[in-house]
C-alpha positions as CSV (number, residue, x, y, z in Angstrom):
1,X,-66.5,89.6,-154.2
2,X,-66.8,90.1,-158.0
3,X,-68.2,93.5,-159.0
4,X,-71.4,93.4,-161.0
5,X,-70.7,93.3,-164.7
6,X,-67.1,92.2,-164.4
7,X,-67.6,88.4,-164.5
8,X,-65.7,86.8,-167.4
9,X,-68.9,85.6,-168.8
10,X,-70.0,89.1,-169.3
11,X,-67.1,90.0,-171.7
12,X,-68.4,91.1,-175.0
13,X,-67.9,88.0,-177.4
14,X,-67.0,90.4,-180.3
15,X,-64.2,91.9,-178.1
16,X,-62.9,88.4,-177.3
17,X,-63.0,87.3,-181.0
18,X,-61.1,90.5,-181.9
19,X,-58.4,89.9,-179.3
20,X,-58.0,86.3,-180.5
21,X,-57.7,87.5,-184.1
22,X,-55.1,90.1,-183.1
23,X,-53.1,87.4,-181.1
24,X,-53.2,85.2,-184.2
25,X,-52.0,87.9,-186.4
26,X,-49.1,88.7,-184.0
27,X,-48.2,85.0,-184.0
28,X,-48.3,84.8,-187.8
29,X,-46.1,87.9,-188.1
30,X,-43.6,86.4,-185.7
31,X,-43.6,83.1,-187.8
32,X,-43.1,85.0,-190.9
33,X,-40.2,87.1,-189.4
34,X,-38.6,83.9,-188.2
35,X,-38.9,82.3,-191.7
36,X,-37.4,85.4,-193.3
37,X,-34.7,85.5,-190.7
38,X,-33.7,81.9,-191.3
39,X,-33.7,82.4,-195.0
40,X,-31.5,85.4,-194.7
41,X,-29.2,83.7,-192.2
42,X,-28.8,80.7,-194.5
43,X,-27.7,83.1,-197.4
44,X,-25.3,85.0,-195.1
45,X,-23.7,81.9,-193.8
46,X,-23.4,80.2,-197.3
47,X,-21.7,83.2,-198.9
48,X,-18.4,83.1,-196.8
49,X,-18.7,79.3,-196.6
50,X,-18.6,78.9,-200.3
51,X,-15.5,81.1,-200.5
52,X,-13.7,79.2,-197.8
53,X,-14.7,75.7,-199.4
54,X,-13.9,76.8,-202.9
55,X,-10.4,78.3,-202.2
56,X,-9.5,75.4,-200.0
57,X,-10.3,73.0,-202.9
58,X,-8.2,75.1,-205.2
59,X,-5.2,74.9,-202.8
60,X,-5.7,71.1,-202.6
61,X,-5.6,70.7,-206.3
62,X,-2.5,72.9,-206.7
63,X,-4.4,75.5,-208.8
64,X,-2.6,78.6,-210.1
65,X,-3.4,80.7,-207.1
66,X,-0.9,82.0,-204.5
67,X,-1.3,80.8,-200.9
68,X,-1.2,84.4,-199.7
69,X,-4.2,85.4,-201.9
70,X,-6.1,82.2,-200.9
71,X,-5.3,82.7,-197.2
72,X,-6.4,86.3,-197.4
73,X,-9.8,85.4,-198.9
74,X,-10.2,82.5,-196.4
75,X,-9.4,84.7,-193.4
76,X,-11.8,87.4,-194.4
77,X,-14.6,84.9,-195.1
78,X,-13.9,83.4,-191.6
79,X,-14.0,86.7,-190.0
80,X,-17.3,87.4,-191.7
81,X,-18.7,84.3,-190.1
82,X,-17.3,85.2,-186.7
83,X,-18.8,88.6,-187.0
84,X,-22.1,87.0,-187.9
85,X,-22.1,84.8,-184.9
86,X,-21.1,87.7,-182.6
87,X,-23.9,89.8,-184.0
88,X,-26.4,87.2,-183.1
89,X,-25.0,86.9,-179.7
90,X,-24.8,90.7,-179.2
91,X,-28.5,91.0,-179.9
92,X,-29.2,88.3,-177.2
93,X,-26.8,90.0,-174.7
94,X,-28.4,93.5,-175.3
95,X,-32.0,92.2,-174.9
96,X,-31.0,90.3,-171.7
97,X,-29.1,93.3,-170.4
98,X,-25.7,91.5,-170.0
99,X,-23.8,93.4,-172.8
100,X,-20.4,94.6,-171.5
101,X,-18.3,97.2,-173.3
102,X,-14.5,97.4,-173.1
103,X,-12.9,100.7,-172.4
104,X,-9.5,100.5,-174.0
105,X,-7.0,102.7,-175.7
106,X,-7.8,102.6,-179.5
107,X,-5.7,104.0,-182.4
108,X,-8.6,105.8,-183.9
109,X,-7.0,107.1,-187.1
110,X,-5.4,103.7,-187.9
111,X,-8.8,101.9,-187.2
112,X,-10.7,104.2,-189.5
113,X,-8.1,103.9,-192.2
114,X,-8.1,100.2,-192.0
115,X,-11.9,100.0,-192.4
116,X,-11.7,102.5,-195.3
117,X,-9.0,100.4,-197.1
118,X,-11.2,97.4,-196.8
119,X,-14.3,99.0,-198.3
120,X,-12.4,100.9,-201.0
121,X,-11.8,97.5,-202.6
122,X,-15.4,96.6,-202.3
123,X,-16.4,99.9,-204.0
124,X,-14.0,99.4,-206.8
125,X,-15.4,96.0,-207.4
126,X,-18.7,97.7,-208.1
127,X,-17.2,100.6,-210.1
128,X,-18.2,103.0,-207.3
129,X,-16.1,106.0,-206.4
130,X,-14.9,105.8,-202.7
131,X,-14.3,109.2,-201.0
132,X,-12.6,109.1,-197.7
133,X,-11.7,112.2,-195.5
134,X,-10.4,112.6,-191.9
135,X,-10.4,115.8,-190.0
136,X,-6.9,117.2,-189.4
137,X,-7.6,117.5,-185.6
138,X,-8.6,113.8,-185.3
139,X,-6.7,112.3,-182.3
140,X,-4.3,109.5,-182.6
141,X,-5.6,107.7,-179.5
142,X,-9.1,107.6,-177.9
143,X,-10.9,105.5,-175.2
144,X,-13.5,103.2,-176.8
145,X,-14.5,99.6,-177.4
146,X,-12.5,98.9,-180.6
147,X,-14.4,95.8,-181.7
148,X,-17.8,97.4,-181.4
149,X,-16.8,100.6,-183.0
150,X,-15.4,98.7,-186.0
151,X,-18.4,96.5,-186.1
152,X,-20.8,99.6,-186.5
153,X,-18.6,101.2,-189.1
154,X,-18.5,98.0,-191.2
155,X,-22.2,97.7,-191.0
156,X,-22.9,101.2,-192.2
157,X,-20.4,101.0,-195.0
158,X,-21.5,97.5,-196.0
159,X,-25.1,98.8,-196.4
160,X,-24.0,101.9,-198.3
161,X,-22.1,99.8,-200.9
162,X,-24.8,97.1,-201.1
163,X,-27.6,99.6,-201.9
164,X,-25.6,101.8,-204.3
165,X,-25.3,100.7,-208.0
166,X,-23.8,103.9,-209.4
167,X,-22.1,107.0,-208.1
168,X,-20.1,107.1,-204.9
169,X,-19.8,106.2,-201.3
170,X,-18.3,108.6,-198.8
171,X,-16.8,108.2,-195.4
172,X,-15.9,111.3,-193.4
173,X,-14.7,111.6,-189.8
174,X,-14.8,114.8,-187.8
175,X,-13.9,115.4,-184.1
176,X,-14.8,118.2,-181.7
177,X,-15.0,118.5,-177.9
178,X,-14.4,114.7,-177.5
179,X,-17.2,113.9,-179.8
180,X,-16.4,111.9,-183.0
181,X,-18.9,112.1,-185.9
182,X,-18.7,109.4,-188.6
183,X,-20.7,110.2,-191.7
184,X,-21.5,107.5,-194.3
185,X,-23.1,108.8,-197.4
186,X,-24.1,107.2,-200.7
187,X,-25.9,107.9,-204.0
188,X,-27.9,104.7,-203.8
189,X,-31.6,103.9,-203.9
190,X,-32.5,105.9,-200.8
191,X,-35.1,105.2,-198.2
192,X,-38.8,106.2,-198.2
193,X,-39.9,108.4,-195.3
194,X,-42.2,105.8,-194.0
195,X,-39.3,103.2,-193.9
196,X,-36.7,105.4,-192.0
197,X,-37.6,103.9,-188.5
198,X,-38.5,100.5,-189.8
199,X,-35.0,99.8,-191.1
200,X,-33.7,99.8,-187.5
201,X,-36.0,97.0,-186.5
202,X,-34.4,93.5,-186.0
203,X,-34.7,91.2,-189.0
204,X,-36.0,94.0,-191.4
205,X,-34.2,93.7,-194.7
206,X,-35.4,96.8,-196.4
207,X,-38.6,95.9,-198.1
208,X,-38.9,97.5,-201.4
209,X,-35.4,99.0,-201.0
210,X,-33.9,95.7,-201.3
211,X,-35.2,94.9,-204.8
212,X,-32.4,93.1,-206.7
213,X,-30.1,93.3,-203.8
214,X,-28.5,90.3,-202.1
215,X,-30.5,89.6,-198.9
216,X,-29.0,89.8,-195.4
217,X,-30.4,88.8,-192.1
218,X,-31.5,92.3,-191.2
219,X,-29.5,92.7,-188.1
220,X,-26.9,95.3,-189.2
221,X,-28.7,98.5,-188.7
222,X,-30.6,97.3,-185.7
223,X,-27.4,96.1,-183.9
224,X,-25.6,99.2,-184.9
225,X,-28.1,101.6,-183.3
226,X,-28.1,99.4,-180.2
227,X,-24.5,99.4,-179.9
228,X,-24.3,103.2,-180.6
229,X,-26.7,103.8,-177.8
230,X,-24.9,101.5,-175.3
231,X,-21.6,103.4,-176.2
232,X,-23.3,106.6,-175.2
233,X,-24.0,107.8,-178.8
234,X,-26.6,107.9,-181.6
235,X,-27.2,107.1,-185.2
236,X,-29.2,109.4,-187.3
237,X,-30.2,109.2,-191.0
238,X,-31.3,111.5,-193.8
239,X,-32.5,110.0,-197.0
240,X,-34.6,110.6,-200.2
241,X,-35.8,107.9,-202.4
242,X,-33.6,107.7,-205.5
243,X,-31.1,110.2,-204.2
244,X,-29.1,108.3,-201.7
245,X,-28.8,108.3,-197.9
246,X,-26.7,109.8,-195.2
247,X,-26.1,108.1,-192.0
248,X,-24.4,109.9,-189.0
249,X,-22.8,108.1,-186.1
250,X,-22.0,110.4,-183.1
251,X,-20.0,109.0,-180.2
252,X,-18.2,110.5,-177.1
253,X,-14.6,109.3,-177.6
254,X,-12.3,111.0,-175.0
255,X,-8.6,111.0,-175.3
256,X,-6.5,109.0,-172.8
257,X,-4.4,110.8,-170.2
258,X,-1.3,109.3,-171.7
259,X,-0.3,107.5,-174.8
260,X,-0.3,103.7,-174.6
261,X,2.9,101.6,-174.3
262,X,5.0,101.5,-177.5
263,X,4.3,97.8,-178.0
264,X,0.6,98.5,-178.8
265,X,1.6,100.7,-181.7
266,X,4.3,98.4,-183.0
267,X,2.0,95.5,-184.4
268,X,3.0,91.9,-183.6
269,X,6.2,90.8,-182.1
270,X,8.8,88.8,-183.9
271,X,10.7,87.4,-180.9
272,X,11.2,88.0,-177.2
273,X,14.3,88.6,-174.9
274,X,15.6,86.1,-172.4
275,X,15.4,82.4,-172.0
276,X,13.2,80.3,-174.2
277,X,9.8,79.6,-172.8
278,X,7.7,76.4,-173.1
279,X,4.0,76.5,-173.9
280,X,1.7,73.4,-174.0
281,X,-1.3,73.7,-176.2
282,X,-4.2,71.2,-175.5
283,X,-7.0,71.0,-178.0
284,X,-9.0,68.2,-179.7
285,X,-9.2,70.2,-182.9
286,X,-6.1,69.6,-185.1
287,X,-6.7,72.8,-187.0
288,X,-6.4,74.9,-183.8
289,X,-3.2,73.0,-182.7
290,X,-1.8,73.8,-186.2
291,X,-2.6,77.4,-185.7
292,X,-0.9,77.6,-182.4
293,X,2.3,76.1,-184.0
294,X,2.1,78.7,-186.8
295,X,1.7,81.6,-184.3
296,X,4.0,80.6,-181.5
297,X,7.0,78.6,-182.9
298,X,8.3,81.3,-185.3
299,X,8.8,83.8,-182.5
300,X,10.9,81.4,-180.4
301,X,8.5,79.5,-178.2
302,X,9.2,75.8,-177.4
303,X,5.7,74.4,-178.1
304,X,4.2,71.0,-177.3
305,X,0.8,70.0,-178.5
306,X,-1.7,67.4,-177.2
307,X,-5.0,66.3,-178.8
308,X,-6.7,65.4,-175.5
309,X,-6.8,66.2,-171.8
310,X,-5.1,63.0,-170.8
311,X,-2.3,63.4,-173.2
312,X,-1.8,67.0,-172.2
313,X,-1.5,66.0,-168.4
314,X,1.2,63.5,-169.4
315,X,3.1,66.0,-171.5
316,X,2.9,68.5,-168.6
317,X,4.7,66.0,-166.4
318,X,7.4,65.5,-168.9
319,X,7.9,69.1,-170.2
320,X,7.0,71.2,-167.2
321,X,5.7,74.1,-169.4
322,X,5.7,77.7,-168.3
323,X,2.1,78.1,-169.7
324,X,-0.8,76.0,-170.9
325,X,-3.3,77.0,-173.6
326,X,-6.1,74.8,-172.7
327,X,-9.4,74.2,-174.8
328,X,-12.5,74.2,-172.6
329,X,-14.7,71.8,-174.5
330,X,-13.0,68.5,-175.2
331,X,-14.4,64.9,-175.2
332,X,-13.6,62.7,-172.3
333,X,-11.4,64.8,-169.9
334,X,-12.8,68.4,-170.2
335,X,-10.8,71.5,-170.0
336,X,-11.9,72.7,-166.6
337,X,-11.1,69.3,-165.0
338,X,-7.7,69.3,-166.7
339,X,-7.1,72.9,-165.3
340,X,-8.0,71.7,-161.8
341,X,-5.5,68.8,-162.0
342,X,-2.8,71.0,-163.4
343,X,-3.2,73.5,-160.6
344,X,-3.4,70.8,-158.0
345,X,-0.2,69.2,-159.4
346,X,2.0,72.3,-160.2
347,X,0.4,75.2,-158.2
348,X,1.3,78.6,-159.6
349,X,4.5,77.3,-161.3
350,X,2.6,77.2,-164.6
351,X,0.1,79.7,-166.1
352,X,-3.2,78.4,-167.5
353,X,-5.1,80.2,-170.2
354,X,-8.5,78.8,-171.0
355,X,-9.5,78.9,-174.7
356,X,-13.0,78.7,-176.2
357,X,-15.2,80.1,-178.9
358,X,-18.3,80.2,-176.6
359,X,-18.1,82.8,-174.0
360,X,-20.7,81.1,-171.8
361,X,-18.2,78.4,-171.3
362,X,-15.8,80.7,-169.7
363,X,-17.9,81.9,-166.8
364,X,-19.3,80.4,-163.6
365,X,-17.8,77.0,-164.2
366,X,-14.6,76.9,-162.2
367,X,-13.1,78.9,-159.5
368,X,-10.7,81.7,-160.4
369,X,-7.8,79.8,-158.9
370,X,-7.9,77.2,-161.5
371,X,-6.9,79.5,-164.4
372,X,-5.2,82.8,-165.1
373,X,-7.2,84.2,-168.0
374,X,-9.3,83.5,-171.1
375,X,-8.6,83.4,-174.9
376,X,-11.5,83.7,-177.2
377,X,-11.7,81.9,-180.6
378,X,-11.2,83.2,-183.3
379,X,-7.9,84.3,-181.8
380,X,-7.1,88.0,-181.8
381,X,-3.2,87.9,-182.2
382,X,-2.7,91.3,-180.6
383,X,-4.6,90.3,-177.6
384,X,-3.0,86.9,-177.4
385,X,0.5,88.2,-177.4
386,X,-0.5,90.9,-174.9
387,X,-1.7,88.2,-172.5
388,X,1.4,86.0,-173.1
389,X,3.6,88.9,-172.3
390,X,1.8,89.6,-169.0
391,X,1.6,85.9,-168.0
392,X,5.3,85.1,-168.8
393,X,6.8,88.5,-168.0
394,X,8.1,88.8,-171.6
395,X,10.0,91.8,-173.2
396,X,8.9,91.6,-176.8
397,X,11.1,92.4,-179.8
398,X,9.5,94.1,-182.8
399,X,10.5,94.6,-186.3
400,X,13.3,97.1,-186.5
401,X,13.8,97.2,-182.7
402,X,16.0,94.1,-182.1
403,X,18.5,94.5,-179.3
404,X,22.1,95.5,-180.0
405,X,23.2,91.9,-179.6
406,X,21.4,90.2,-182.4
407,X,20.1,86.6,-182.1
408,X,22.6,85.6,-184.7
409,X,25.5,86.3,-182.4
410,X,24.2,84.5,-179.4
411,X,25.4,81.0,-180.3
412,X,29.0,82.3,-180.3
413,X,28.7,82.4,-176.5
414,X,30.3,79.4,-174.8
415,X,27.8,76.9,-173.6
416,X,28.4,74.9,-170.4
417,X,29.8,71.4,-170.4
418,X,26.2,70.0,-169.8
419,X,25.4,70.9,-173.3
420,X,28.1,68.8,-175.0
421,X,26.2,65.4,-174.9
422,X,23.1,67.1,-176.2
423,X,25.0,68.8,-179.0
424,X,26.5,65.5,-180.0
425,X,23.2,63.7,-180.0
426,X,21.6,66.5,-182.1
427,X,24.5,66.3,-184.6
428,X,24.0,62.6,-185.0
429,X,20.2,63.0,-185.5
430,X,20.7,65.8,-188.0
431,X,23.0,63.5,-190.1
432,X,20.5,60.6,-190.1
433,X,17.5,63.0,-190.8
434,X,15.4,61.8,-187.7
435,X,13.1,64.8,-187.6
436,X,10.9,63.7,-184.7
437,X,13.8,62.7,-182.6
438,X,15.5,66.0,-183.3
439,X,12.5,67.8,-182.0
440,X,12.5,65.8,-178.8
441,X,16.2,66.4,-178.4
442,X,15.8,70.1,-178.8
443,X,13.3,70.1,-176.1
444,X,15.6,68.2,-173.8
445,X,18.5,70.6,-174.4
446,X,16.2,73.6,-173.7
447,X,15.1,72.0,-170.4
448,X,18.5,70.9,-169.3
449,X,20.6,73.9,-170.4
450,X,18.6,77.2,-170.1
451,X,21.6,79.2,-171.6
452,X,21.1,77.3,-174.8
453,X,17.8,79.1,-175.4
454,X,19.1,81.3,-178.4
455,X,20.6,78.3,-180.1
456,X,17.6,76.1,-179.6
457,X,15.4,78.9,-181.2
458,X,17.6,79.0,-184.3
459,X,17.8,75.2,-184.5
460,X,14.0,74.9,-184.1
461,X,13.4,77.5,-186.9
462,X,15.7,75.4,-189.2
463,X,13.9,72.2,-188.2
464,X,10.5,73.8,-188.9
465,X,11.8,74.6,-192.4
466,X,13.2,71.0,-192.7
467,X,16.7,72.6,-193.4
468,X,18.8,69.8,-192.0
469,X,22.0,71.4,-193.6
470,X,21.5,74.5,-191.6
471,X,21.1,72.5,-188.5
472,X,24.4,70.7,-189.0
473,X,26.1,74.0,-189.8
474,X,24.8,75.6,-186.5
475,X,25.9,72.6,-184.5
476,X,29.3,72.6,-186.2
477,X,29.8,76.3,-185.2
478,X,29.2,75.2,-181.5
479,X,32.0,72.8,-181.2
480,X,34.8,75.2,-180.7
481,X,32.7,77.2,-178.2
482,X,31.9,74.0,-176.2
483,X,35.5,73.1,-176.4
484,X,36.7,76.5,-175.2
485,X,34.4,76.2,-172.2
486,X,36.6,73.5,-170.7
487,X,38.9,74.5,-168.0
488,X,42.5,75.0,-169.0
489,X,44.9,72.5,-167.5
């Protein structure tokens, strides 16, 4: 039974009108926020895209710019785009409660120095002084989520430089009782007291603070505070209009019980020990296939590439790869179906790493038995080589740490008689300049004669450089060795 006076008809009409007006105001504010967000997002996307497009055109026209310089600008612009996409996804993950942090051993000092070097250039471009200081007791290694920590520092420094026209930007790092304090200070336009909390709201772009400043999408500070809280820390700010701002990020960053393996501190490998391994890359994007070739062939992998799932399955039958890098999203035969067929055909004889730029494609689609791991686009080379090392059981060779028997001396070792026919065919193809046939013949030699791995690696490097003279010289050096391997009558 409805209590007296509580019937909907008895609701005060004025109160209902006020509620409707309030709902309309909320909806209009949401619409306005969405419009501002889309405008800012468009600007943020166009800036790196313009750089990528412009420098790509310069390279096509053969303009007077070094490939190294163009490549650096294109890479940084693409990383900017990737960070933008990840920021949007992170907001969604945090709001839905599915954000996961990595707890990994991070070279803290090296990370901060890398970020500082990046923004020192940005500051110099605006004629700003950049002051950078590290505490003497800052540990070399800490446990943290490296990508998230770098993201927060980049957001804070980017804002400091964006809103500072004259003076300086300062980054200082202190460490005490397992707590790291990162302070980013500037002499910029400052923040009004009533705006201090508002700047941490999603899609806020600073209001009056941003006058004359290139707009963003208003996610940097909001995301930074969310990430800091998830990592068990906090971000505070002290500011005065016209006198600059001071942001403080405090995080619990304990030190690991032991230092990480040496290879984590050595950078990227230049080769690996043992027999030559074969990798099959399957992707419908020619650009991604070209990237795999640039990354994997120079360090000694025998690499086959396929532009579709069907072609990849055929190559797997012919080449019997040790590992497959398999794109998830492809037209026709998709990545998960290809993985299922590869596993059914070869079992655990080959490793399968699924590759995608969309994390949602990598979960809940196939059983764990159909693959051995994931590689995310854009590819983090350090993580990629770490995964390849685990999957293939590799011992990496780093710059300055080559084994006593250098690769150059390996071809002097006598090859078995089974290599003779392959060497003769390679010599004939090198004389005629048949590049594609040379590549196929090298793959056949690597498969038929595992001991020829070091020689195949050197021949492949020469082939990649289209140095046919070097190939002929290497093959000529093998003739005495092959002859000496025959039994003495």
